[in-house]
Legacy VTK file of the C-alpha trace (Angstrom):
# vtk DataFile Version 3.0
C-alpha trace
ASCII
DATASET POLYDATA
POINTS 350 float
128.331 51.363 26.844
127.691 50.289 23.281
130.183 47.999 21.588
132.904 50.169 20.097
134.680 49.775 16.777
137.340 52.345 17.667
140.762 50.820 16.879
142.783 50.005 19.976
146.537 50.010 20.526
148.876 49.507 23.450
149.988 52.797 24.983
153.746 52.386 25.080
155.736 49.241 25.686
154.017 48.272 28.937
150.871 50.402 28.963
147.161 49.618 28.672
145.192 48.956 25.492
143.369 52.168 24.561
141.454 53.850 21.730
143.946 55.491 19.376
141.845 58.630 19.440
140.949 59.926 22.858
139.142 63.150 23.660
140.727 66.292 25.059
138.541 68.109 27.581
140.392 71.428 27.871
138.182 73.324 25.443
134.975 72.172 27.116
135.933 74.255 30.149
136.902 77.413 28.340
139.996 78.596 26.413
138.215 78.397 23.033
135.222 80.297 24.343
133.142 80.426 27.485
132.479 77.080 29.188
129.237 75.317 28.440
126.832 74.601 31.278
127.500 71.674 33.568
124.423 69.956 32.151
125.737 70.277 28.596
129.181 69.006 29.522
127.804 66.077 31.495
125.594 65.197 28.525
128.674 65.299 26.289
130.503 62.872 28.585
127.433 60.617 28.528
127.498 60.697 24.741
131.233 60.031 24.523
130.854 57.033 26.804
127.878 55.732 24.829
129.910 55.523 21.600
132.887 53.862 23.256
135.175 56.882 23.697
136.808 55.966 26.982
140.207 57.713 26.805
139.665 61.079 28.512
142.316 63.751 28.972
142.220 66.746 31.302
144.493 68.745 33.641
144.245 70.517 36.956
144.618 73.920 35.262
141.717 73.459 32.828
139.401 75.666 34.859
136.655 73.436 36.336
137.210 70.425 34.073
138.141 68.037 36.889
135.127 69.180 38.916
132.745 68.382 36.049
134.349 65.000 35.429
134.024 64.343 39.151
130.295 65.064 38.936
130.013 62.593 36.061
131.765 59.852 38.033
129.599 60.597 41.077
126.511 60.067 38.927
127.985 57.001 37.185
130.206 55.158 39.680
129.689 51.836 37.925
131.335 53.236 34.774
134.595 54.303 36.394
136.405 51.092 35.480
135.616 51.659 31.793
137.284 55.081 31.630
141.008 55.626 31.239
141.476 59.065 32.779
144.584 61.194 32.360
145.236 64.418 34.222
148.275 66.638 34.719
150.062 68.927 37.149
152.776 71.543 36.908
151.173 74.666 35.440
149.889 76.652 38.380
148.235 79.615 36.678
145.124 79.789 34.567
144.976 80.553 30.859
143.675 84.053 31.491
146.561 85.169 33.713
148.391 87.997 31.921
151.383 87.731 34.248
152.748 84.622 32.565
152.629 80.894 33.120
154.312 79.832 36.383
155.444 76.217 36.444
156.232 73.992 39.412
157.334 70.384 38.941
158.807 69.935 42.415
158.104 66.707 44.333
156.206 68.614 47.004
153.924 70.347 44.537
153.396 67.113 42.603
151.967 65.393 45.674
149.869 68.394 46.710
148.471 68.801 43.202
147.449 65.161 42.901
145.618 65.204 46.222
143.680 68.266 45.050
142.887 66.634 41.706
141.655 63.453 43.369
139.422 65.505 45.654
137.908 67.380 42.700
137.447 64.146 40.769
136.089 62.273 43.781
138.401 59.367 42.974
141.030 57.356 44.859
143.346 57.227 41.823
143.854 58.401 38.250
145.017 56.131 35.475
147.689 58.378 33.967
149.428 61.314 35.618
151.511 63.706 33.543
154.077 66.300 34.472
152.385 69.029 32.427
155.540 71.141 32.174
159.010 71.033 33.709
160.038 74.078 35.704
163.691 74.104 34.629
164.794 74.012 38.270
163.751 70.642 39.640
165.844 67.704 38.413
163.462 65.452 36.507
164.715 62.481 38.530
163.306 63.984 41.721
159.935 64.641 40.096
159.698 61.075 38.818
160.721 59.643 42.191
157.783 61.505 43.740
155.455 60.131 41.068
156.724 56.610 41.735
155.820 57.119 45.396
152.316 58.095 44.300
152.124 55.013 42.109
153.283 52.773 44.943
150.572 54.351 47.113
147.938 53.370 44.530
147.097 56.951 43.563
148.260 56.700 39.933
148.794 53.795 37.553
150.985 55.194 34.779
153.446 58.078 34.482
153.694 60.492 31.558
155.560 63.647 30.568
154.326 66.578 28.503
156.378 68.907 26.279
159.684 67.575 27.569
163.063 67.397 25.872
164.562 64.146 24.619
167.190 64.377 27.358
164.570 64.864 30.084
162.633 61.877 28.745
165.717 59.686 28.788
166.624 60.754 32.339
163.053 60.231 33.555
162.804 56.823 31.915
165.986 55.735 33.710
164.192 56.265 37.039
160.905 54.593 36.063
159.394 53.554 32.722
157.515 56.447 31.141
154.344 55.305 29.415
153.846 58.229 27.052
154.812 61.771 26.165
152.119 64.300 25.339
153.321 66.860 22.822
151.959 69.084 20.090
151.908 67.177 16.796
149.831 67.897 13.717
150.025 68.616 10.013
150.794 72.198 11.089
153.435 71.277 13.684
156.185 68.725 13.053
158.608 69.945 15.736
158.613 66.545 17.441
160.185 65.022 14.310
162.975 67.596 14.075
166.585 66.413 14.553
166.988 69.588 16.608
164.772 68.083 19.315
165.063 64.347 18.546
162.027 63.651 20.715
160.097 61.251 18.463
163.212 59.183 17.766
164.074 58.998 21.464
160.531 58.029 22.458
160.548 55.206 19.926
163.933 53.990 21.097
162.589 53.758 24.662
159.188 52.296 23.746
157.326 55.420 24.876
154.070 56.285 23.097
153.258 59.746 21.753
149.942 61.380 22.658
149.402 64.291 20.278
147.612 67.315 21.650
146.226 70.019 19.349
146.174 67.502 16.466
143.879 69.906 14.600
146.128 72.923 15.104
143.925 74.585 17.752
141.053 74.440 15.283
142.613 75.819 12.110
142.682 72.316 10.590
138.937 71.985 11.043
138.455 74.553 8.286
136.008 76.476 10.462
138.318 79.375 11.380
138.218 81.742 8.407
138.289 85.225 9.924
139.157 86.872 13.216
135.522 86.919 14.317
135.609 83.112 14.369
138.144 83.059 17.201
137.606 86.337 19.032
134.499 85.534 21.041
134.548 86.043 24.829
136.803 83.487 26.479
138.518 82.459 23.229
142.276 82.938 23.523
143.186 81.807 20.021
143.477 85.347 18.684
146.927 85.354 20.332
148.108 82.348 18.315
150.689 83.105 15.607
149.034 80.898 12.961
145.892 83.021 13.257
147.536 86.444 13.289
146.517 88.766 10.449
149.927 88.569 8.789
149.803 84.741 8.715
146.126 83.874 8.436
145.662 84.127 4.669
148.755 82.032 3.945
147.611 79.374 6.373
144.046 79.380 5.072
145.482 78.717 1.623
147.162 75.619 3.045
143.933 74.542 4.744
142.050 74.986 1.459
144.497 72.667 -0.310
144.073 70.119 2.464
140.306 70.451 2.097
140.596 69.680 -1.617
142.683 66.597 -0.863
140.219 65.504 1.814
137.265 65.907 -0.553
138.985 63.697 -3.125
138.946 60.926 -0.500
135.397 61.564 0.687
136.722 62.938 3.979
136.416 66.228 5.814
139.447 68.412 6.501
139.794 67.375 10.165
139.370 63.730 9.196
142.252 64.039 6.741
144.428 65.757 9.358
143.741 63.062 11.953
144.123 60.213 9.454
147.503 61.644 8.455
148.599 61.784 12.089
147.519 58.197 12.744
149.456 57.118 9.643
152.710 58.250 11.279
152.875 55.072 13.361
150.940 52.766 15.660
152.673 54.417 18.609
150.903 57.719 17.865
147.706 58.515 19.774
145.766 61.774 19.619
143.357 63.679 21.838
141.429 66.147 19.665
139.414 68.447 21.864
135.736 69.106 21.388
132.539 69.728 23.313
130.328 68.538 20.448
129.295 64.902 20.198
128.793 65.255 16.442
132.345 66.574 16.065
133.660 63.715 18.202
131.913 61.220 15.925
133.397 62.984 12.896
136.862 62.797 14.446
136.515 59.094 15.200
135.440 58.425 11.615
138.903 59.605 10.541
140.133 56.179 11.590
138.348 54.721 8.550
140.705 56.527 6.153
144.218 55.614 5.076
146.960 57.877 3.747
149.055 56.951 0.718
152.778 57.760 0.502
151.998 60.404 -2.123
149.357 62.002 0.116
151.804 61.982 3.014
154.365 63.753 0.837
151.796 66.349 -0.237
150.739 67.072 3.340
154.340 67.386 4.488
155.124 69.854 1.715
152.135 71.955 2.730
153.225 71.776 6.366
156.547 73.297 5.379
154.696 76.381 4.104
152.910 77.188 7.392
153.365 80.826 8.413
154.047 81.587 12.066
155.412 79.521 14.911
153.559 77.275 17.291
152.003 79.041 20.250
154.288 77.285 22.764
157.238 79.225 21.355
155.780 82.547 22.502
154.638 81.715 26.037
157.732 82.406 28.086
159.262 79.355 29.730
156.928 77.007 27.893
158.679 77.824 24.644
161.815 76.118 25.947
160.189 72.810 26.725
161.557 70.774 23.837
165.077 72.010 24.517
167.276 70.468 27.188
167.227 72.320 30.480
170.527 73.002 32.253
171.170 70.161 34.652
171.153 70.873 38.357
174.305 70.375 40.405
173.189 67.419 42.460
173.971 63.753 42.759
172.005 62.914 39.629
174.502 64.659 37.365
LINES 1 351
350 0 1 2 3 4 5 6 7 8 9 10 11 12 13 14 15 16 17 18 19 20 21 22 23 24 25 26 27 28 29 30 31 32 33 34 35 36 37 38 39 40 41 42 43 44 45 46 47 48 49 50 51 52 53 54 55 56 57 58 59 60 61 62 63 64 65 66 67 68 69 70 71 72 73 74 75 76 77 78 79 80 81 82 83 84 85 86 87 88 89 90 91 92 93 94 95 96 97 98 99 100 101 102 103 104 105 106 107 108 109 110 111 112 113 114 115 116 117 118 119 120 121 122 123 124 125 126 127 128 129 130 131 132 133 134 135 136 137 138 139 140 141 142 143 144 145 146 147 148 149 150 151 152 153 154 155 156 157 158 159 160 161 162 163 164 165 166 167 168 169 170 171 172 173 174 175 176 177 178 179 180 181 182 183 184 185 186 187 188 189 190 191 192 193 194 195 196 197 198 199 200 201 202 203 204 205 206 207 208 209 210 211 212 213 214 215 216 217 218 219 220 221 222 223 224 225 226 227 228 229 230 231 232 233 234 235 236 237 238 239 240 241 242 243 244 245 246 247 248 249 250 251 252 253 254 255 256 257 258 259 260 261 262 263 264 265 266 267 268 269 270 271 272 273 274 275 276 277 278 279 280 281 282 283 284 285 286 287 288 289 290 291 292 293 294 295 296 297 298 299 300 301 302 303 304 305 306 307 308 309 310 311 312 313 314 315 316 317 318 319 320 321 322 323 324 325 326 327 328 329 330 331 332 333 334 335 336 337 338 339 340 341 342 343 344 345 346 347 348 349
């Protein structure tokens, strides 16, 4: 691995030192189009490693993502210690299931899911294990207790939550320190900052890092999605996303165009501006932009060379307030409730 100049920060109060920009591997296995070949994806992982990108994020529901990563580790066992690998459990359907998105965060399923992930990855442990979604039935305390058992068994090193409420985070953290929360956060989505949810404030109070997924708004902040044909190819599910619906697209493209103008004035690309803005929100903010292109990954990492002035921050926030349409999580059944507090179960934790 070549020497890396990617800025590093500690992930949470007691977590490891990691690149502030990781790489999300969901899209490489579908969702934004058909998966690339195994050879192409393995070559991408080789390239990411070669430039020092060692913070990799996946999940058990991302089609065959864990299988491909497992093939990479099998071919490169000596590099395992260099990679900080995060995976997730809890969503038990695939993205193409029209029947909805079943969620299971029970202790039993947690343990079963990890064993299956480790088998696919060909590894004895993962570095970070997230509860991908909470099912609204299992008390979060019981889920975290199961994850602590897995940690004590040496199968995971750090515990994270994804798309949880502030209350669930606080309750989980009381059982065992939570290293980070993964949540949607971008110039198009500021829900985490809202007093309605209070999640960012709570995470900072507890010393929990934020890992932003979809930091480029599912691709709209790249500037490359201009018409429906750009996101309607086989395997691309983004045509369901509210920001890209016909009634919202032109308004949102107008916002992207203004961001592009601001980026150009700084010598940056649109995605570089969007990522630089996100990084400017605090040293406790990490991001995992997804890509299957090494050139795009290099472009994303170059965003760390740019700073954002207070005036630029104000401009971007004003534009964010003009976004038409809600975030996709708000229209996917139970997942749309994730940032709200679930009713507490009647058990000895309450």
